[in-house]
N, C-alpha and C positions, 0 to 999 in steps of 0.2 A: 662884216658878216659873210660866211660862206654861201655860194649859191647852191642850194641844196635841190638835187634832182630827184624825182621819183624813179629809182632804179630797182629793177628786179634781178636777182642772180639768175645767171645761166650755169647750168650743171652740165658736165660732159661725161658721157657714158661709152663705154667701149665694149663691143661684142663682135662675135664672129660668126657667119652663116656658111653653110655648105656650098650656096650658089648664089649669083647674081639675081636669079629670079627671086629666091627667097628673100635676098636683101631688098629687093623693090617691093615684094609684097608687104614686109615689114614696115620699110619707110612709108609707103602710102598708107598704112593703118595708123602709124604714129602721127603723121602729119595731119591727116584728115579728122582724126579725134583729139587734136589739139594737145598731144603729149609731148610734142617735139617742135622747135623752131626751125631746125636746120638738121640734116643728116649728110655727112659724107660716106660715099662707098668707095672702097678701096678693093679692086679686084685682084684675083690670081696672086694671092699671097701664100707662099710655102711655109707650113708650120711644121716643126719637128718637135717630137716629144718622146717620154719613155712610157709604155704601156706594159707594166710588170717589168719584166727584165728585156723587153723588145723595144729596139729603135724603130720607130715609127715617123713616116711623113705624109701629111694630106696637104691638099689644096684647099684654101679657105677664102672667104671674103671678109673683109673687115668693115664694120660699121662704127663711125663716129657720130653719136647722137647728142645734140645739143638740146636742152631742155630747162623749162622753169619750174618742173615738177621735181620736188625733193626725192632723195634716194629711195626710201621705203615705199613710197607710192608708185614711183616710176617702175621700180623692179617689179612690183605685184602687177602692174599693167603689162609690163614687158612678158611677163611669164605667161600672160593668157593667150600670146600670139607667136611666142618663139621658145622652143623648148632647148 
């Protein structure tokens, strides 16, 4: 018989912010409210995109958020603190 562990799933969510300060604020909120178990913040990422017919570039901060909260509930809570 297999040794069955009581394991919980970990979901990974990806989002960007406009600054390190905003990423720290969001991370602190998610961690202190038990909505995330770990967050990686990757600063100074260049993003390129098309806005209409205009080529654009912006600097962003990547957040990789690990959580045990399923997608629908997690997104609902994230939207309360991050637009």
